[in-house]
N, C-alpha and C positions, 0 to 999 in steps of 0.2 A: 743370677744374670743369664743363666742358660736360656730363659724364656725369650730374651731379646736377641739372642744369637741364633735361635732356631727359627728359620723363616716359616717352617710349617706351623709351628705353634703361634707365631706372631700373626700370620695371615689368617689362620683358623680362628683365633680370638677376635680379630677385626671383623671377619665375616659373621661370626656369631653375634657380636655386638650390633652390627648393622641390621641383622635380621630381627633382633630383639627390639631395637629402636623403631624399625619399620612396623612391627606388630603393635607396639604401644602408642606410637605417634600417629600412624596412618590407619592400619587395618582395624584395630579394636574400636577407635572412635568412630570410624565409618560404619561399622556394624551396629554400634550403639545408636548412632543417628538414624540408621535404617529402621531399627526397632521402635524408636521414640517418635518418628515422624512418618505419617501416612498421607497419601494424597487426599485432598478434600473430597467429600462426597459429591458426586456429579462431575468430577474431573474426567473429560472424555479421553479416550485413547487416540493416539495419533494414527492417521491412516498411513498406508505404505508410501503414498506420494508425499505426505508431509514428512515422514522419516527420511525419505530420499532428499527432500528439500532442505531438511536440517543439515544433512551432510554437505549439500551445495552451499548453504549459508556459512558453514565453517570453512570449506575449502576456498571460498571467495573472500574470506577475511572480513565478513560483515561485523563480527564481534569486536573488531578493532575500533569501530566507531559507534556502535549501538549497544546500549545496555538492555537488560531485561530485569530491572529491579526498581520498584517504586519505593523510594525512601519515605520516611515518616515526616516529611517537611511539606509545607503548603505548596511550595513551588513544584512539587512532583504530582500534585493532584490532577493535573491535566493528563497524566500518563495512566492513571488507574483510579478506580473508585475507592481504593483503600491501600495502605502501605502493604508491602510484601511480607509474607511470613514463611517460615521454613517449609510448611506443608505445600507451598506453591511449587517447590522444586523436588518434592518427594516422588513424583511420578517418573523422574529421570532414572532409567535403569541401564544396566550394562548393555553395550552394543553386542558383545559376545564375551566369551570367557577371557580373552586377552585384552579387550579394549573397554575402558569405561566410557560413559557418555559425558558430554560437557553440559554444565548447567547454563552456560552462556549468559551469566549475569553481567559480565563485562566490567570494565573499569573506566572506559572513556565514553563520554556522551557528546562526541562531536556531532553526531546525528541524534534525532529524537529517540527516546526510550520506546521499545517495542513490546512491552509487557502485554498491552491490550490492543495492539495494532489491528488484530482481527476483528475487534469490536469497533474501534474508532474508524477504521477504514476497511469495511468488508468487501468493497467492490474489486473484483479481480481485474477489471479494466484499468482502474487507477494504478494498481500495483504493476501491471504489465507495461503501461506507458512510463511509469516512474523508473522501472528497471531499464527500459530501452534508453531513456535519457532523462535523468531527474530534472534537468533544466526546463523541460516542457511544462511541468506542473509546479515546480518551485524554482523560480528564476535565479535565486541566490544560492541554490544548493551547491555544496562542495562535493557531493557524492559522485563517484565515478560512474560512467555509463557502462552498461553490460550488453552491448549490441551482439556479442557472440551467442547470446541466449535466444536470438531471433534469426529469421531467414526470410528472404524475399522469394516468392513463388509466382510464376506467370499464371499458373492454373491451380489455385488452392483447392483442396478437397473439402467435402462437407464437414469433416471432423476437425479441420484446421481452425484455430482461433485467430482471426484477423485483428490487427491492432491499428487503430486510427491515430496517426500522428500528423502534426502540421507539415506542410510541404517543405519548409526550410530545414526540417530535421530528417528528411528522407535521405537514406544512404545508398539506395539501389532502385531498381525498376521492378515493377510488379506489386504484388500485395505482401505487406509485411505480416508474417505469422509467428506465433510463439512456438518455440521448440518444447519438447517434453520436459527438458530441464527447467525452462522458465516457468512452466505450469507447476512443476514440483516445488520450486522455490516459493511461488505464490501460495501453493497449498500449505506450506509450512507457515508462512506469514499470516495466513488467514486462520490458522489453528491457534495462534497466540491470543488467548482470551483469558482474562483474570476470572477465576472461578469464585462465585459468591460464597460467603461463609454460611454455614448451617444456621438455621433460625435459632435464636437464643444465644448464639456465641458472640461475646463482645467484640466489636470491630475496633481495631486500633485506629486512633485518630491522627490527624495531621497536626504538626507543631509549627510554630513560627508563622502564623497566618499573615498574609500580606495586607497592610492597612487599607490600600485602595479598594480591594475586593471586599474586605470585611465591612468597610464603611458603606459600600453600595448595597450589599446584601442586607445589612442591619438597618438600612434606612426605612422610612415609612413605606408600607406596601403600596399605598395608593398614590405615592408621589410620582410624577413623571420621570422617566429614566432619561436624564439629560447628560449623563456622564459619557460622552462619546469616546473618551479615552478607554473606558471599560469595554464599550462595544467594539472598539478597534482591536483591543487585546483579545477578547473572546472570539472575534471573527478570525483573527490571524491564527488562533490556536485550533479552532474547530471547523472552519469553513474555507479558509484561503487556499489550502492545498488543492482543492478541486475547482472552486469558483474563481480563483486567482485574486491577486491583490486589488485589482480595480474592478472586480465583479464582472469581468468579460467572459468568464468560463473558458472552455476549450472546445473548439469546434469538433463535433463528432464524438465527444467524450463526456463533457460536463456542461450543462446549460448556463447561460449568462444570467446574472442577477440584475445587471444594468438594463433597465427598461423592461424587466420581467413583469408580466401582468399579475403574477401571483404576489410579487413584492409590492407592486403599486396599487393593488386592490384596496379599496377603502375598507372592506371587511377583512380583518386580519386572521380570521378563523382558519382558513386553509393553510396559511403560512405557519401558524402555530402547530397545526396538525402535522404538517410535513416535518417540522423541526423535531417534534416529539415522536412521530411514528416512522419517519423515513418515507421514501417514495421510490417506486419502481414501475411507473406506468408511462414513462415517456420514451417512445421508440427511438432508438439510436443513441441513447445515453445510458450510462451506467447507473446502477441503483444507488440512491442516497441512503446512508445509514440514519438511524434514529438518534441524531446528535444529542438532542436534549435529554432523552432517556438514558443513553449510554454514558453521558458525562454527568448525569444527575444534576442538571442545571436548574437553578431556582428561577421563579418568575422574574425577578429583578434582572438576572443575567440574560434570560431569553429576550426580555423587552429591550435590553441594551443592544443585543445582537440585531434584533429586528429593526430598531431605530437607526442603527448604523447603516444597515442595508437600504432602508426606506428613504434615507436622506443623503446618501453618498452617490458619487459617479453620475450626477445629473438626475438621480431619482428625487422626487419631491412629494412623496406620499406623507400623509399625516402620521405623526408618531403615536405610539401606544403606551399605555401605562402598565406598570407591573400588576395592578389590580385587574385590568382588562385581561391580561395574559393569564393570570391565576384563574379567573372565571372560565376562560376558554379551555384551559388545561383540565379543569374538572369535568368538562363535557366531552372531552375527546373520545372517551370510550363509547359514547353514544353515537359518535359520528361514523358513517360508513367509511371503510378504507378505500382510498382513491386508486 
């Protein structure tokens, strides 16, 4: 019983047990994971601004509401082309000797998953407006605003990035510009892109497919896309954040689809091209990502989106079939970039 009466032996044994448990439960498994998982080929290194933005992402508590993990269920397909794998997180290295880095996978999805936000929404203009006040672009958003990442200047310099926001959201006088911290945070968000798997490597599939989407995709290719419910769902997922729920866009940032000559054009080829290749030729507006390509949308899904846009908000253009869209998609590479 001398062992339990001797505080030096007791605390020494407890310390030794703690160190052994730490080694076997934490350190050795971590080293083993590091050896067995390497970043995917082609995984880019984060820039200094993106690394600083990651620290801001953590310090502002963004991980409390946003995940960075695409689960292997069909409902997560909107967040990435494939389910996440361990290699997606292998590029996370220690910040320094004393501090490990966070994988930021998250546990709450109060806000959308950000695994591929840099691909889904590459426009820095959208991110800056969204950070200043999320309600400008997503009316129902519960995300807090981050106005302290911006400032008003009477005489902005040539290097300042000006932000166009509606008058009702203005909080000061002068020109609203982004601070260095805002630009760093956006640099981090833009760096979040799911790396493609190497050729020949089997890609994990999505489970529990949603019946409505499956039925629409598996239908006859030549049948008219009349399922406006699917078009509404896909529009809300891929288009609404910029073009808004009623297709009115955002003045000075994102063009309106309501009354748009591209949407109303009897020839749908340009509309298909923009969906598949993106567009960056309209002065005063942010770049549109290649939504169809980035989300790997099928002709049936693209025609559903197009028909929703061509027949909603007072638009009365003729609908297109999935077969027409499929033919146009096959000729896009031959079309000049606008």
